[in-house]
DSSP file (Angstrom, degrees, kcal/mol; ACC not computed):
  #  RESIDUE AA STRUCTURE BP1 BP2  ACC     N-H-->O    O-->H-N    N-H-->O    O-->H-N    TCO  KAPPA ALPHA  PHI   PSI    X-CA   Y-CA   Z-CA
    1    1 A X              0   0    0      0, 0.0     2,-0.1     0, 0.0     3,-0.1   0.000 360.0 360.0 360.0 125.9  -43.9   67.1   30.5
    2    2 A X        -     0   0    0      1,-0.1     2,-0.1     9,-0.0     0, 0.0  -0.439 360.0 -94.0 -82.2 157.5  -42.2   64.1   28.8
    3    3 A X        -     0   0    0     -2,-0.1     7,-1.8    18,-0.1     8,-0.6  -0.421  44.7-163.9 -65.8 143.7  -43.8   60.7   28.3
    4    4 A X  E     -A    9   0A   0      5,-0.2     2,-0.4     6,-0.1     5,-0.2  -0.941  15.5-161.1-129.9 155.0  -43.0   58.2   31.1
    5    5 A X  E >  S-A    8   0A   0      3,-2.4     3,-1.5    -2,-0.3    28,-0.2  -0.966  83.8 -15.1-135.9 116.7  -43.3   54.5   31.4
    6    6 A X  T 3  S-     0   0    0     -2,-0.4    25,-0.2    26,-0.4     3,-0.1   0.883 131.2 -52.0  54.6  40.3  -43.3   53.0   34.9
    7    7 A X  T 3  S+     0   0    0     23,-1.9     2,-0.4     1,-0.2    -1,-0.3   0.466 116.1 111.2  81.7   1.5  -42.0   56.3   36.2
    8    8 A X  E <  S-A    5   0A   0     -3,-1.5    -3,-2.4    22,-0.2     2,-0.2  -0.871  74.6-111.5-111.9 143.2  -39.1   56.6   33.8
    9    9 A X  E     -A    4   0A   0     -2,-0.4    -5,-0.2    -5,-0.2    -6,-0.0  -0.539  34.9-178.4 -67.9 133.7  -38.6   59.1   31.0
   10   10 A X        +     0   0    0     -7,-1.8     2,-0.3    -2,-0.2    -1,-0.1   0.543  42.6 102.3-118.4  -9.8  -38.9   57.1   27.8
   11   11 A X        +     0   0    0     -8,-0.6     2,-0.3     7,-0.1     9,-0.1  -0.585  43.1 171.9 -75.6 137.7  -38.3   59.6   24.9
   12   12 A X        -     0   0    0      7,-0.5     7,-1.0    -2,-0.3     2,-0.3  -0.968  23.3-135.1-147.5 131.3  -34.8   59.4   23.4
   13   13 A X  E     -B   18   0B   0     -2,-0.3     2,-0.3     5,-0.2     5,-0.2  -0.633  15.8-175.4 -91.2 144.1  -33.6   61.2   20.3
   14   14 A X  E >  S-B   17   0B   0      3,-2.4     3,-0.8    -2,-0.3    -2,-0.0  -0.827  75.2 -46.3-135.5  93.7  -31.5   59.6   17.6
   15   15 A X  T 3  S-     0   0    0     -2,-0.3     3,-0.1     1,-0.3    -2,-0.0   0.923 124.4 -33.2  44.6  61.8  -30.5   62.2   15.0
   16   16 A X  T 3  S+     0   0    0      1,-0.2     2,-0.5     0, 0.0    -1,-0.3   0.579 117.9 110.3  73.4  12.9  -34.0   63.7   14.7
   17   17 A X  E <   -B   14   0B   0     -3,-0.8    -3,-2.4     2,-0.0     2,-0.5  -0.976  45.0-172.7-117.8 130.2  -35.9   60.5   15.3
   18   18 A X  E     -B   13   0B   0     -2,-0.5     2,-0.6    -5,-0.2    -5,-0.2  -0.983   9.9-159.1-125.5 127.2  -37.8   60.0   18.5
   19   19 A X        +     0   0    0     -7,-1.0    -7,-0.5    -2,-0.5     2,-0.3  -0.920  31.1 146.3-104.7 118.9  -39.4   56.7   19.6
   20   20 A X        -     0   0    0     -2,-0.6     3,-0.1    -9,-0.1    -9,-0.1  -0.958  48.8-101.7-144.3 160.4  -42.1   57.2   22.1
   21   21 A X        -     0   0    0     -2,-0.3     3,-0.1     1,-0.2   -18,-0.1  -0.284  61.9 -71.9 -72.5 173.0  -45.4   55.6   23.1
   22   22 A X        -     0   0    0      1,-0.1    -1,-0.2    13,-0.1     2,-0.1  -0.229  58.9 -91.0 -64.3 157.6  -48.6   57.3   21.9
   23   23 A X        -     0   0    0     -3,-0.1     2,-0.3   -20,-0.1    -1,-0.1  -0.445  46.6-165.6 -67.0 139.7  -49.6   60.5   23.6
   24   24 A X        -     0   0    0     -2,-0.1    10,-0.0     1,-0.1    -1,-0.0  -0.854  31.1 -80.6-124.2 161.7  -51.9   60.0   26.6
   25   25 A X    >   -     0   0    0     -2,-0.3     3,-2.1     1,-0.1    -1,-0.1  -0.213  42.8-111.8 -59.6 153.6  -54.1   62.4   28.5
   26   26 A X  T 3  S+     0   0    0      1,-0.3    -1,-0.1     3,-0.0    -2,-0.0   0.781 116.8  56.7 -57.2 -29.1  -52.4   64.5   31.2
   27   27 A X  T 3  S+     0   0    0      2,-0.1    -1,-0.3     3,-0.0     2,-0.2   0.384  75.8 121.5 -88.5   6.4  -54.2   62.6   33.9
   28   28 A X  S <  S-     0   0    0     -3,-2.1     2,-0.1     1,-0.1    -4,-0.1  -0.524  78.3-101.1 -67.7 131.6  -52.9   59.2   32.8
   29   29 A X    >   -     0   0    0     -2,-0.2     3,-1.5     1,-0.2    -1,-0.1  -0.318  23.5-144.9 -60.2 127.6  -51.0   57.7   35.8
   30   30 A X  T 3  S+     0   0    0      1,-0.3   -23,-1.9   -24,-0.1   -24,-0.2   0.738  97.0  56.5 -65.9 -22.8  -47.2   58.1   35.3
   31   31 A X  T 3  S+     0   0    0    -25,-0.2     2,-0.4   -24,-0.1    -1,-0.3   0.353  91.1  89.4 -92.6   7.3  -46.5   54.8   36.9
   32   32 A X  S <  S-     0   0    0     -3,-1.5   -26,-0.4   -28,-0.1   -25,-0.2  -0.832  82.8-111.8-103.4 141.3  -48.7   52.8   34.5
   33   33 A X        -     0   0    0     -2,-0.4     2,-0.7   -28,-0.2   -28,-0.1  -0.356  26.4-125.8 -67.0 151.7  -47.4   51.4   31.2
   34   34 A X        -     0   0    0    -30,-0.0     2,-0.2    -6,-0.0   -12,-0.1  -0.891  24.9-152.0-101.9 116.0  -48.8   52.9   28.0
   35   35 A X        -     0   0    0     -2,-0.7     2,-0.3   -14,-0.1    76,-0.2  -0.574  15.9-177.4 -88.4 151.4  -50.2   50.3   25.7
   36   36 A X  E     -c  111   0C   0     74,-2.1    76,-3.3    -2,-0.2     2,-0.2  -0.853  33.0 -74.9-140.7 174.4  -50.3   50.7   22.0
   37   37 A X  E     -c  112   0C   0     -2,-0.3     2,-0.5    74,-0.2    76,-0.2  -0.493  36.6-149.3 -76.3 137.0  -51.6   48.9   18.9
   38   38 A X  E     -c  113   0C   0     74,-2.3     2,-1.0    -2,-0.2    76,-0.6  -0.916  10.7-138.1-106.1 133.8  -49.8   45.8   17.6
   39   39 A X        -     0   0    0     -2,-0.5     2,-0.1    74,-0.1    74,-0.1  -0.797  29.0-154.8 -91.5 102.9  -49.8   45.2   13.9
   40   40 A X        -     0   0    0     -2,-1.0     2,-0.4     1,-0.0     0, 0.0  -0.386   7.1-149.8 -80.5 155.3  -50.4   41.4   13.7
   41   41 A X        -     0   0    0     -2,-0.1     2,-0.2     2,-0.0    -1,-0.0  -0.949  18.5-128.4-120.7 145.4  -49.3   39.1   10.9
   42   42 A X        -     0   0    0     -2,-0.4     2,-0.4     2,-0.0     0, 0.0  -0.565  12.1-160.1 -97.9 158.1  -51.2   36.0   10.1
   43   43 A X        -     0   0    0     -2,-0.2     2,-0.4     2,-0.0    -2,-0.0  -0.995  16.6-174.3-134.2 126.5  -50.2   32.4    9.6
   44   44 A X        -     0   0    0     -2,-0.4     2,-0.5     2,-0.0    -2,-0.0  -0.973  20.8-168.2-129.6 135.5  -52.4   30.1    7.6
   45   45 A X        -     0   0    0     -2,-0.4     2,-0.1     4,-0.0     7,-0.0  -0.978  34.7-128.9-115.3 114.6  -52.3   26.4    6.9
   46   46 A X    >   -     0   0    0     -2,-0.5     3,-1.7     1,-0.1     6,-0.0  -0.342   3.4-134.4 -68.7 140.2  -54.9   25.8    4.2
   47   47 A X  T 3  S+     0   0    0      1,-0.3    -1,-0.1    -2,-0.1     5,-0.1   0.814 108.3  55.7 -59.3 -31.1  -57.5   23.0    4.8
   48   48 A X  T 3  S+     0   0    0      3,-0.0    -1,-0.3     4,-0.0    -2,-0.1   0.514  81.7 121.0 -82.0  -4.5  -56.9   21.9    1.3
   49   49 A X    X   -     0   0    0     -3,-1.7     3,-0.5     1,-0.1    -4,-0.0  -0.310  55.2-152.8 -63.6 140.6  -53.1   21.5    1.8
   50   50 A X  T 3  S+     0   0    0      1,-0.2    -1,-0.1     2,-0.1     3,-0.1   0.447  94.9  50.9 -90.0  -2.0  -51.7   18.0    1.2
   51   51 A X  T 3>  +     0   0    0      1,-0.1     4,-2.7     2,-0.1    -1,-0.2  -0.186  65.2 133.3-127.3  41.2  -48.9   18.8    3.7
   52   52 A X  H <> S+     0   0    0     -3,-0.5     4,-2.8     1,-0.2     5,-0.2   0.922  75.4  47.8 -58.8 -47.5  -50.8   20.0    6.8
   53   53 A X  H  > S+     0   0    0      1,-0.2     4,-2.6     2,-0.2    -1,-0.2   0.928 114.2  46.5 -62.4 -45.1  -48.9   17.8    9.3
   54   54 A X  H  > S+     0   0    0      2,-0.2     4,-2.1     1,-0.2    -1,-0.2   0.898 112.7  50.3 -63.8 -40.5  -45.6   18.9    7.9
   55   55 A X  H  X S+     0   0    0     -4,-2.7     4,-2.4     2,-0.2    -2,-0.2   0.924 111.9  47.3 -63.6 -44.0  -46.6   22.5    7.8
   56   56 A X  H  X S+     0   0    0     -4,-2.8     4,-2.6     1,-0.2    -2,-0.2   0.899 110.1  52.7 -65.6 -39.9  -47.8   22.3   11.4
   57   57 A X  H  X S+     0   0    0     -4,-2.6     4,-2.1    -5,-0.2    -1,-0.2   0.895 110.1  49.4 -60.4 -39.8  -44.5   20.6   12.5
   58   58 A X  H  X S+     0   0    0     -4,-2.1     4,-2.7     2,-0.2    -2,-0.2   0.924 109.9  50.0 -65.0 -45.1  -42.6   23.4   10.8
   59   59 A X  H  X S+     0   0    0     -4,-2.4     4,-2.3     1,-0.2    -2,-0.2   0.931 111.2  48.8 -59.8 -46.5  -44.6   26.1   12.6
   60   60 A X  H  X S+     0   0    0     -4,-2.6     4,-0.9     1,-0.2    -1,-0.2   0.896 111.5  50.7 -61.2 -39.5  -44.0   24.3   16.0
   61   61 A X  H >X S+     0   0    0     -4,-2.1     4,-0.7    -5,-0.2     3,-0.6   0.931 109.8  49.6 -63.1 -46.1  -40.3   24.1   15.2
   62   62 A X  H >< S+     0   0    0     -4,-2.7     3,-0.7     1,-0.2     6,-0.2   0.929 116.4  40.7 -59.2 -47.1  -40.1   27.8   14.3
   63   63 A X  H 3< S+     0   0    0     -4,-2.3    -1,-0.2     1,-0.2    -2,-0.2   0.529 108.5  61.0 -84.0  -5.1  -41.8   29.0   17.5
   64   64 A X  H << S+     0   0    0     -4,-0.9     2,-0.6    -3,-0.6    -1,-0.2   0.555  94.3  67.2 -96.5  -7.7  -40.2   26.5   19.9
   65   65 A X    XX  -     0   0    0     -3,-0.7     3,-1.9    -4,-0.7     4,-0.7  -0.933  62.5-158.3-120.7 112.1  -36.6   27.7   19.3
   66   66 A X  H 3> S+     0   0    0     -2,-0.6     4,-1.9     1,-0.3     3,-0.4   0.766  91.8  70.4 -58.3 -25.2  -35.5   31.1   20.5
   67   67 A X  H 3> S+     0   0    0      1,-0.2     4,-2.5     2,-0.2    -1,-0.3   0.831  93.6  57.2 -60.5 -30.0  -32.6   31.0   18.1
   68   68 A X  H <> S+     0   0    0     -3,-1.9     4,-2.5     2,-0.2    -1,-0.2   0.858 103.5  52.1 -69.0 -34.3  -35.2   31.4   15.3
   69   69 A X  H  X S+     0   0    0     -4,-0.7     4,-2.4    -3,-0.4    -2,-0.2   0.901 110.3  49.1 -64.8 -40.2  -36.4   34.6   17.0
   70   70 A X  H  X S+     0   0    0     -4,-1.9     4,-2.6     2,-0.2    -2,-0.2   0.938 112.1  47.3 -63.8 -46.7  -32.9   35.9   16.9
   71   71 A X  H  X S+     0   0    0     -4,-2.5     4,-2.6     2,-0.2     5,-0.3   0.909 111.0  52.5 -61.3 -42.2  -32.5   34.9   13.3
   72   72 A X  H  X S+     0   0    0     -4,-2.5     4,-2.8     1,-0.2     6,-0.5   0.933 111.0  47.3 -57.6 -47.7  -35.8   36.6   12.4
   73   73 A X  H  X S+     0   0    0     -4,-2.4     4,-2.0     1,-0.2    -2,-0.2   0.920 114.0  46.7 -61.3 -46.0  -34.7   39.8   14.2
   74   74 A X  H  < S+     0   0    0     -4,-2.6    -1,-0.2     1,-0.2    -2,-0.2   0.878 118.7  40.6 -66.0 -38.3  -31.3   39.8   12.4
   75   75 A X  H  < S+     0   0    0     -4,-2.6    -2,-0.2    -5,-0.2    -1,-0.2   0.876 130.5  23.3 -80.7 -37.3  -32.8   39.1    9.0
   76   76 A X  H  < S-     0   0    0     -4,-2.8    -3,-0.2    -5,-0.3    -2,-0.2   0.659  86.5-135.8-103.4 -18.7  -35.9   41.3    9.0
   77   77 A X     <  +     0   0    0     -4,-2.0     2,-0.5    -5,-0.5    -4,-0.2   0.622  68.6 123.4  65.0  14.3  -34.9   43.9   11.7
   78   78 A X        -     0   0    0     -6,-0.5    -1,-0.3    -5,-0.1    -2,-0.2  -0.918  65.5-122.6-105.1 127.2  -38.5   43.4   13.0
   79   79 A X        -     0   0    0     -2,-0.5     2,-0.1    -3,-0.1    -9,-0.1  -0.432  22.2-121.1 -71.3 139.0  -38.7   42.4   16.6
   80   80 A X        -     0   0    0    -11,-0.2     2,-2.0    -2,-0.1     5,-0.1  -0.394  40.9 -91.0 -69.6 158.2  -40.4   39.1   17.5
   81   81 A X  S    S+     0   0    0     -2,-0.1     2,-0.3     2,-0.1    -1,-0.1  -0.507  82.5 125.8 -76.1  83.3  -43.4   39.4   19.8
   82   82 A X    >   -     0   0    0     -2,-2.0     3,-0.5    23,-0.1    27,-0.1  -0.990  55.6-149.0-139.1 143.9  -41.5   38.9   23.1
   83   83 A X  T 3  S+     0   0    0     -2,-0.3     3,-0.3     1,-0.2    26,-0.2   0.506  93.7  64.6 -90.8  -3.4  -41.4   41.1   26.2
   84   84 A X  T >>  +     0   0    0      1,-0.2     4,-2.2     2,-0.1     3,-1.0   0.125  61.1 119.2-103.9  21.1  -37.8   40.0   27.0
   85   85 A X  T <4 S+     0   0    0     -3,-0.5    -1,-0.2     1,-0.3    10,-0.2   0.846  82.2  37.6 -57.3 -36.9  -36.1   41.5   24.0
   86   86 A X  T 34 S+     0   0    0     -3,-0.3    -1,-0.3    19,-0.2    -2,-0.1   0.507 121.7  43.6 -95.8  -4.2  -33.9   43.9   26.0
   87   87 A X  T <4 S+     0   0    0     -3,-1.0     2,-0.6    -4,-0.0    -2,-0.2   0.573  90.2  90.8-112.7 -14.2  -33.2   41.5   28.9
   88   88 A X    >X  -     0   0    0     -4,-2.2     3,-2.0     1,-0.1     4,-0.5  -0.743  69.1-144.8 -87.6 121.5  -32.5   38.2   27.0
   89   89 A X  H >> S+     0   0    0     -2,-0.6     3,-0.6     1,-0.3     4,-0.5   0.718  93.5  75.8 -58.5 -21.4  -28.8   37.8   26.3
   90   90 A X  H 34 S+     0   0    0      1,-0.2    -1,-0.3     2,-0.1     4,-0.2   0.826 105.3  33.8 -58.3 -32.1  -29.7   36.2   23.0
   91   91 A X  H <> S+     0   0    0     -3,-2.0     4,-2.2    -6,-0.2     5,-0.3   0.457  90.7  99.1-103.7  -3.2  -30.6   39.6   21.5
   92   92 A X  H <X S+     0   0    0     -3,-0.6     4,-2.5    -4,-0.5     5,-0.2   0.899  81.4  49.4 -55.5 -50.5  -28.0   41.7   23.3
   93   93 A X  H  X S+     0   0    0     -4,-0.5     4,-1.7     1,-0.2    -1,-0.2   0.910 111.4  50.2 -58.6 -43.6  -25.5   42.0   20.5
   94   94 A X  H  > S+     0   0    0     -4,-0.2     4,-1.0     1,-0.2    -1,-0.2   0.947 114.4  42.6 -60.3 -49.5  -28.2   43.0   18.0
   95   95 A X  H  < S+     0   0    0     -4,-2.2     7,-0.3     1,-0.2    -1,-0.2   0.793 109.1  58.1 -73.3 -26.8  -29.6   45.8   20.2
   96   96 A X  H  < S+     0   0    0     -4,-2.5     3,-0.3    -5,-0.3    -1,-0.2   0.875 113.2  40.8 -64.6 -35.9  -26.2   47.0   21.2
   97   97 A X  H  < S+     0   0    0     -4,-1.7     2,-0.3     1,-0.2    -2,-0.2   0.638 120.8  45.2 -84.3 -15.7  -25.4   47.5   17.5
   98   98 A X     X  +     0   0    0     -4,-1.0     4,-1.9    -5,-0.2    -1,-0.2  -0.634  61.6 167.5-130.5  73.2  -28.9   48.9   16.8
   99   99 A X  H  > S+     0   0    0     -3,-0.3     4,-1.8    -2,-0.3    -1,-0.1   0.812  78.7  54.9 -62.5 -31.1  -29.8   51.5   19.5
  100  100 A X  H  > S+     0   0    0      2,-0.2     4,-1.8     1,-0.2    -1,-0.2   0.923 108.5  48.9 -66.4 -42.2  -32.8   52.8   17.6
  101  101 A X  H  > S+     0   0    0     -3,-0.2     4,-2.6     1,-0.2    -2,-0.2   0.862 107.5  56.2 -62.9 -35.0  -34.2   49.3   17.3
  102  102 A X  H  X S+     0   0    0     -4,-1.9     4,-1.1    -7,-0.3    -1,-0.2   0.890 104.8  51.7 -64.5 -38.8  -33.6   48.9   21.0
  103  103 A X  H  < S+     0   0    0     -4,-1.8     3,-0.4     1,-0.2     4,-0.3   0.913 111.9  46.7 -63.0 -41.2  -35.8   52.0   21.7
  104  104 A X  H >< S+     0   0    0     -4,-1.8     3,-1.8     1,-0.2     4,-0.4   0.903 105.7  59.7 -64.5 -42.2  -38.5   50.5   19.6
  105  105 A X  H >X S+     0   0    0     -4,-2.6     3,-1.0     1,-0.3     4,-0.5   0.740  88.3  74.4 -62.1 -24.0  -38.2   47.1   21.3
  106  106 A X  T 3< S+     0   0    0     -4,-1.1    -1,-0.3    -3,-0.4     3,-0.2   0.800  99.9  44.6 -57.4 -27.9  -39.0   48.7   24.7
  107  107 A X  T X4 S+     0   0    0     -3,-1.8     3,-1.6    -4,-0.3    -1,-0.2   0.521  85.1  90.2 -98.6  -6.9  -42.6   48.9   23.6
  108  108 A X  G X4 S+     0   0    0     -3,-1.0     3,-1.5    -4,-0.4    -1,-0.2   0.892  85.7  55.0 -59.2 -40.2  -43.1   45.5   22.1
  109  109 A X  G 3< S+     0   0    0     -4,-0.5    -1,-0.3     1,-0.3    -2,-0.1   0.631 109.1  49.3 -68.1 -12.2  -44.3   44.1   25.5
  110  110 A X  G <  S+     0   0    0     -3,-1.6   -74,-2.1   -76,-0.1     2,-0.5   0.220  84.6 110.3-109.9  12.0  -46.9   46.8   25.6
  111  111 A X  E <   -c   36   0C   0     -3,-1.5     2,-0.5   -76,-0.2   -74,-0.2  -0.775  52.0-159.1 -92.7 130.2  -48.3   46.3   22.2
  112  112 A X  E     -c   37   0C   0    -76,-3.3   -74,-2.3    -2,-0.5     2,-0.1  -0.930  11.5-135.9-113.0 123.0  -51.8   44.8   22.0
  113  113 A X  E     -c   38   0C   0     -2,-0.5   -74,-0.1   -76,-0.2     3,-0.0  -0.370  31.1 -98.6 -73.2 157.2  -53.0   43.1   18.9
  114  114 A X        -     0   0    0    -76,-0.6     2,-0.8     1,-0.1    -1,-0.1  -0.337  40.2 -98.7 -69.6 156.4  -56.5   43.8   17.6
  115  115 A X        -     0   0    0      1,-0.0     2,-0.3     5,-0.0    -1,-0.1  -0.687  47.3-132.0 -73.3 113.9  -59.3   41.4   18.3
  116  116 A X        +     0   0    0     -2,-0.8     2,-0.3     2,-0.1    -1,-0.0  -0.529  36.6 163.4 -77.9 131.1  -59.4   39.4   15.1
  117  117 A X    >   -     0   0    0     -2,-0.3     3,-1.6     0, 0.0     4,-0.2  -0.839  55.2 -95.9-133.3 171.7  -62.8   38.9   13.5
  118  118 A X  T 3  S+     0   0    0     -2,-0.3     3,-0.2     1,-0.3     4,-0.1   0.707 125.5  44.2 -65.8 -16.8  -63.7   37.9   10.0
  119  119 A X  T 3> S+     0   0    0      1,-0.1     4,-2.5     2,-0.1    -1,-0.3  -0.014  72.0 124.8-117.1  29.5  -64.2   41.6    9.1
  120  120 A X  H <> S+     0   0    0     -3,-1.6     4,-2.7     1,-0.2     5,-0.2   0.913  76.7  48.7 -55.6 -46.6  -61.0   43.0   10.7
  121  121 A X  H  > S+     0   0    0      1,-0.2     4,-2.6    -4,-0.2    -1,-0.2   0.914 111.3  49.8 -62.6 -43.0  -59.8   44.6    7.5
  122  122 A X  H  > S+     0   0    0      2,-0.2     4,-2.4     1,-0.2    -1,-0.2   0.906 112.0  48.8 -61.6 -41.6  -63.2   46.2    6.8
  123  123 A X  H  X S+     0   0    0     -4,-2.5     4,-2.4     2,-0.2    -2,-0.2   0.929 112.3  47.4 -64.9 -45.6  -63.4   47.6   10.3
  124  124 A X  H  X S+     0   0    0     -4,-2.7     4,-1.8     2,-0.2    -2,-0.2   0.893 111.4  51.1 -65.1 -38.5  -59.9   49.0   10.1
  125  125 A X  H  X S+     0   0    0     -4,-2.6     4,-2.2    -5,-0.2    -1,-0.2   0.934 111.1  48.5 -61.2 -45.2  -60.6   50.6    6.7
  126  126 A X  H  X S+     0   0    0     -4,-2.4     4,-3.3     1,-0.2     5,-0.4   0.883 107.6  55.0 -63.8 -38.4  -63.8   52.2    8.1
  127  127 A X  H  X>S+     0   0    0     -4,-2.4     5,-2.5     1,-0.2     4,-1.7   0.892 108.4  49.7 -61.3 -38.5  -61.9   53.5   11.1
  128  128 A X  I  <>S+     0   0    0     -4,-1.8     5,-2.7     3,-0.2     6,-0.2   0.948 117.6  39.2 -63.0 -48.1  -59.5   55.2    8.7
  129  129 A X  I  <5S+     0   0    0     -4,-2.2     5,-0.4     1,-0.2    -2,-0.2   0.913 127.9  29.0 -71.4 -45.1  -62.3   56.8    6.7
  130  130 A X  I  <5S+     0   0    0     -4,-3.3    19,-0.3    -5,-0.2    -3,-0.2   0.587 134.4  19.6 -99.1  -9.6  -64.7   57.8    9.4
  131  131 A X  I  X5S+     0   0    0     -4,-1.7     4,-1.7    -5,-0.4    -3,-0.2   0.703 123.5  37.5-120.9 -60.8  -62.4   58.4   12.4
  132  132 A X  I  ><S+     0   0    0     -5,-2.5     4,-3.1     1,-0.2     5,-0.2   0.945 117.4  46.8 -67.0 -49.9  -58.8   59.0   11.5
  133  133 A X  H  ><S+     0   0    0     -5,-2.7     4,-2.6    -6,-0.3     6,-0.3   0.925 111.3  49.7 -63.3 -46.2  -59.2   61.1    8.4
  134  134 A X  H  4>S+     0   0    0     -5,-0.4     5,-2.4    -6,-0.2     6,-1.2   0.895 116.9  43.1 -60.0 -36.7  -61.9   63.4    9.7
  135  135 A X  H ><5S+     0   0    0     -4,-1.7     3,-1.0     3,-0.2    -2,-0.2   0.924 114.2  50.1 -71.0 -44.0  -59.7   64.1   12.8
  136  136 A X  H 3<5S+     0   0    0     -4,-3.1    -2,-0.2     1,-0.2    -1,-0.2   0.867 117.7  38.9 -63.1 -38.2  -56.5   64.4   10.8
  137  137 A X  T 3<5S-     0   0    0     -4,-2.6    -1,-0.2    -5,-0.2    -2,-0.2   0.311 110.9-116.5 -98.5   8.8  -58.0   66.9    8.3
  138  138 A X  T < 5S+     0   0    0     -3,-1.0    -3,-0.2    -4,-0.2    -4,-0.1   0.787  75.6 129.4  66.2  28.4  -60.1   68.8   10.9
  139  139 A X  S   <S+     0   0    0     -5,-2.4     2,-0.3    -6,-0.3    -4,-0.2   0.539  73.2  19.4 -92.5  -7.7  -63.4   67.8    9.3
  140  140 A X  S    S-     0   0    0     -6,-1.2    -1,-0.2    -9,-0.1    -2,-0.2  -0.987  77.4-115.0-155.7 151.1  -64.9   66.6   12.6
  141  141 A X     >  -     0   0    0     -2,-0.3     4,-2.6     1,-0.1     5,-0.2  -0.447  42.5-102.4 -80.3 165.7  -64.4   67.0   16.3
  142  142 A X  H  > S+     0   0    0      1,-0.2     4,-2.6     2,-0.2     5,-0.2   0.896 118.7  50.2 -58.8 -45.7  -63.3   63.9   18.3
  143  143 A X  H  > S+     0   0    0      1,-0.2     4,-2.3     2,-0.2    -1,-0.2   0.924 113.9  44.5 -62.4 -44.9  -66.8   63.2   19.8
  144  144 A X  H  > S+     0   0    0      2,-0.2     4,-2.6     1,-0.2     5,-0.2   0.925 114.1  49.8 -64.8 -45.0  -68.6   63.5   16.5
  145  145 A X  H  X S+     0   0    0     -4,-2.6     4,-2.6     2,-0.2    -2,-0.2   0.908 111.9  47.9 -62.6 -42.8  -66.0   61.4   14.7
  146  146 A X  H  X S+     0   0    0     -4,-2.6     4,-2.9    -5,-0.2     5,-0.2   0.948 113.0  47.4 -64.2 -48.2  -66.0   58.6   17.3
  147  147 A X  H  X S+     0   0    0     -4,-2.3     4,-2.1    -5,-0.2    -2,-0.2   0.922 114.8  46.6 -58.9 -44.9  -69.9   58.4   17.3
  148  148 A X  H  X S+     0   0    0     -4,-2.6     4,-2.2     2,-0.2    -1,-0.2   0.916 114.0  48.0 -63.6 -44.2  -70.0   58.3   13.5
  149  149 A X  H  X S+     0   0    0     -4,-2.6     4,-2.8   -19,-0.3     5,-0.2   0.916 110.5  50.6 -65.1 -44.3  -67.2   55.7   13.4
  150  150 A X  H  X S+     0   0    0     -4,-2.9     4,-2.6     1,-0.2    -1,-0.2   0.921 110.4  50.6 -59.6 -44.1  -68.9   53.5   16.0
  151  151 A X  H  X S+     0   0    0     -4,-2.1     4,-1.4    -5,-0.2    -1,-0.2   0.927 114.0  43.6 -60.1 -46.3  -72.2   53.6   14.2
  152  152 A X  H  X S+     0   0    0     -4,-2.2     4,-1.3     2,-0.2    -2,-0.2   0.879 114.0  49.9 -69.7 -37.9  -70.6   52.6   10.9
  153  153 A X  H  X S+     0   0    0     -4,-2.8     4,-2.6     1,-0.2     5,-0.2   0.894 106.5  55.7 -68.5 -38.6  -68.4   49.9   12.4
  154  154 A X  H  X S+     0   0    0     -4,-2.6     4,-2.9    -5,-0.2    -1,-0.2   0.874 104.2  54.7 -61.2 -35.1  -71.4   48.4   14.2
  155  155 A X  H  < S+     0   0    0     -4,-1.4    -1,-0.2    -5,-0.2    -2,-0.2   0.881 110.3  46.5 -63.3 -36.9  -73.2   48.1   10.8
  156  156 A X  H  < S+     0   0    0     -4,-1.3    -2,-0.2     2,-0.2    -1,-0.2   0.935 119.0  39.7 -68.8 -46.2  -70.2   46.2    9.5
  157  157 A X  H  <        0   0    0     -4,-2.6    -2,-0.2     1,-0.2    -3,-0.2   0.914 360.0 360.0 -72.7 -44.3  -70.0   43.9   12.5
  158  158 A X     <        0   0    0     -4,-2.9    -1,-0.2    -5,-0.2    -3,-0.2   0.429 360.0 360.0-100.6 360.0  -73.7   43.3   13.2
């Protein structure tokens, strides 16, 4: 059974590369979107900055003009966090020339960023060590790995 998104088959091959959402349980509703993790990037204006107003004006300018999203996409090949990437004519030429990127862009609207806390990096590191690695290397079953990881992450958070 192939992965589906809103009732449509979504896997597509490009010379041995396949872009698909994560695997979901067999009983996951086929007409529901599959959400996945978004890797967020931070933007900081330091309190000690002598150009806070200018920096904030620049940030507002960058995010207020869709042409900047287009330029970002063309220069970095990384899609901006927008759900209209494949329907907005501003990006059409780019995705017509980059079909693999277009397959990736289908999922941007379904990517959910982590809840940011002051210890996000510590939590993600712990998840790697106590959850992902034990599962990946067969050193723990899923239930044991999840329980162990939750216990260790709760110690970090609380």
